[in-house]
N, C-alpha and C positions, 0 to 999 in steps of 0.2 A: 916634549916641549922644551927641552933643555936649551936648544939654540935660540928659541924664541924670546927667552927671558931678557936678553940684553945684558950689557956690561953692568956689573954691580947688582944685578937682580937675579940670582940663581933660582932655578925652578925648584919648588918644594911642594910636596903633597902632604896634607894633614888629614887625619880621619874626618870624614864629613860629620858635622854636627847636624842631626836630623832636622832641627827646627831653624837652622841658620843657613841661608843660601849664599849670601854675600856679606863679607865683612872686611873692614879696613883696620889697620893698626898704625897709629902715628902718621897718618897720611898728611903730607906737607908739600906745598908748592910755593917756591920763591921765584920772583921775577926781578932780577937785578937789585936785590936788597929789599924788595917789597914782598912780604909774606901774604899771599892771597888765601892760602889754606894752611892751617897750622894744627898739627897733631890731632887730626880727626879720627876718632874711633867710631865706626859705624857698623851696626849689626842689623841686617834685614832678615826678618823671619820668613821662612818659606810659606807661600800661599797667602801672603798679606799684601795690603796696599800701604806703602810707606811713603810719606811725604817729606820732602826736604824744603824748608821754608826759611825766610829771613828777609830783612830789609835789603834795599839795593846796596850792592857792594859787599854783601855778606860772604860771597865765595861759592854760591850755589852752582852756578854754571861751571866754574873752574873745577869744582868737585865732580860734577858730571863728566867733564872732559877727562879728568884723571881716571875715573872708573872705567871708561871705555877707551882709554889710552890715545885720545886725540892730544893729550898732554902727558908728558912723562913726569912722575913724581920726583921731587927733590929728595924726599925721604919717605919711609913708611912702606907698607905692604898692602896688597889687595888680594883677597882670596874669593874664589867662586866655586861653590860646591866642594870646598876643602882643598882646592888646587890653587897654588900661588900663581896668579896671572900677571903679576907686576912686570911691566916691560913688554908684554905680549903685543902683537900687532892687533889693531882693531878688527880686521877680518878674521883673525884667529879666534878672538873673543866671541865674535858673532857666531862663528861656527860651533862654539861650545854651548851656545844657547842664551848668551847675555847680549841683548840687542837694544840699541838706542834707536828711537823711531826714525829719525831722519837718515840714519846710517844706510838703510836699504829701501827707503821709500821711493820706489821707482815711479815718480809721478811725472810723466811726460805730458805737457799741456795739450798737445795736439793728437794724442792717442786717446781712445775711449777708456772708460773705467775698466771694462773687461780686459782690454789690451794691457793696461797698466798692471793689473793684478796678475795676468798671465805671464808677463815679463818677470815679475817678482818670483813667481813659481819656477820659471826657467832658471833663474839665478840660483835658487836653492838646489836644483838638480845638477848644477855643474859649473856655475859661475859665468856661463856664456849666454849672451842674448840670443844667439842662433837665429838671427833675422833671415838667414838664407834657407832655413828649413821649409819643407812643404807645408801647405796649409793644414793638411790632415794630421801632421805631426804636432803642429802648434795647437790644433783644436782638441788634442788629447788633454790639455790643461784646462779646458773650458769648464768642466763639471766642478772641479775643485775651486776654480776662480769664482764661479757663480755662487758657490757655497759661502766663500769668504765675503763676497759682495753682499749677499743676503744677511750674513751675520752682522755687518756694520750698517745695515739699513739703506743700502744703495741699490737694491735690486731694480727699482724703477728708473735708475740713472745709468744702468749698465752700458748703454750704447751712446751715451753722451760723451763728448771729449772732456778731459779734465778741466780745460780752460773755461768750460761752460758752467762748471759747478759753483754754487755759492761757497763762501769761505769755509763754513762749518762742515759742509759735505766734503770739501777737498781734504780737510783734516781727517775725516773718517776714511777717505781713500788712502791717505798716508798710513793710517793704522792698519788697514786691510793689507797693504803691500808689506808692512812689517810682519803681520801675522802669517804671511805666506812663508816666512822662514821658519815658522813653528818654534818661536823662542820659548825657553823655559822661564826667562825673566825679561821683562820689558821696562826700559827706561824712557820716560816721557818728559820732555822739557817744555813746560808751560803749555800743556795741551789745549787749554781754553783761552789762551791769549788772543785778544782782539775780537772776541765773539760777542754776539748779542745774547740776550737771556735764553731764547729758544735753542740756539746752537749749544750754549753751555750745558743746558739740561740734557740735550741729546748726546753730547760727547761724554758727559759724566756718567750717563746710563751705559754707554758703550764701554767705558773703562771698568765699570762694575762687572759687566758681562765678561769682558776679557779676563778679569782677575779671578774668575771662578776656578780656573785650572792653571793659573800662572801667578807669578809674583810680579808686582808692579812697584817701581820706585819712580816718583815723579817730583819735579820742581813745579810748584804752582803758587800763583799770587792770589788767586781767588779763595778767600778764607771760607766762604760758604761751601765751595767744592771740597776743600781740604777737610772741613768739619764733617761733611756728609760721607766722604769716601774712605778716609784714612783710618787704619787701625793704629798706626804709630806715626808720630811726627817728630822729626829732628829739626831743631831751630839752630841756624847758624847766625853768628854775628861777628863781623871782623875776622872771618875765616876760621872761627873756632865754634865748637858745639856749646851752645848756651843752655839748652834744655832739651829733654826728650821725654816722650810719653804720649798718652792719648790726648785728644784735643781738649777735653774738659780740664785736664790738669795743666797742660802747656799754656792754654789761653789765659789762665789765671796766674801764671808765674810772673811775679813783679819784674824780674829781669827781662822777660820777653816783652811785657807791656812797655817797659822803658825803652827797649831797643827799637820798637816800632814807632812809638810816640815821638821819641827823640829824633827820628829821621823823617818825620812827616807822614808816617803811615797810620791809617786808622786801625 
């Protein structure tokens, strides 16, 4: 991966720390004099659900974009499974097993749920949609696609087009297409945003199921979801780490309370 790392970011490999799958050191992003993320040290333990929270403008989405290299860090390093991935292309990182949900969520509104997941499986096999292939070749993906569809609770919707799905079910379809890439670690950006109570419960249960054999890092505003799902919470404020730990500890931290109350958050 030496050529992938880009100027100023030589590829390095460190021994894998068994309990840490993703870590950053001094991660910083500056936009024309404005520092959106400053010196963030993040360590995500393997097999856990780790939440990244904070008031509006805290730098959560910028941090996510840095981790998956939709933005390039101004300074700092990112390691996944002990390998320095700083400067790598998003597609390269996804092939290594670190996947952000929208990255490969092949949700085509006028294709069925089954067809959408089948396309995602095709992408994993070689990066081509292969629309010209015979029906018999494409049907070979159906068994695995239906298994994924069932896993996310969409078996009854398999033959509906994506545009016909309620919002919460469409998010479940996005997660199914992401799982088709068989990621080792999944990054979810506000997975319950805009949902009603029933959909929130459904997606939260799905995230818990997905995390049984994967690591999940999520940005989430719904504190009930964060409290229920997260093993560890990192709180950002003004681009810096304000606090970290389990919900019971973080939620009582005076600095965290002040950060939320001071910006109009409950």
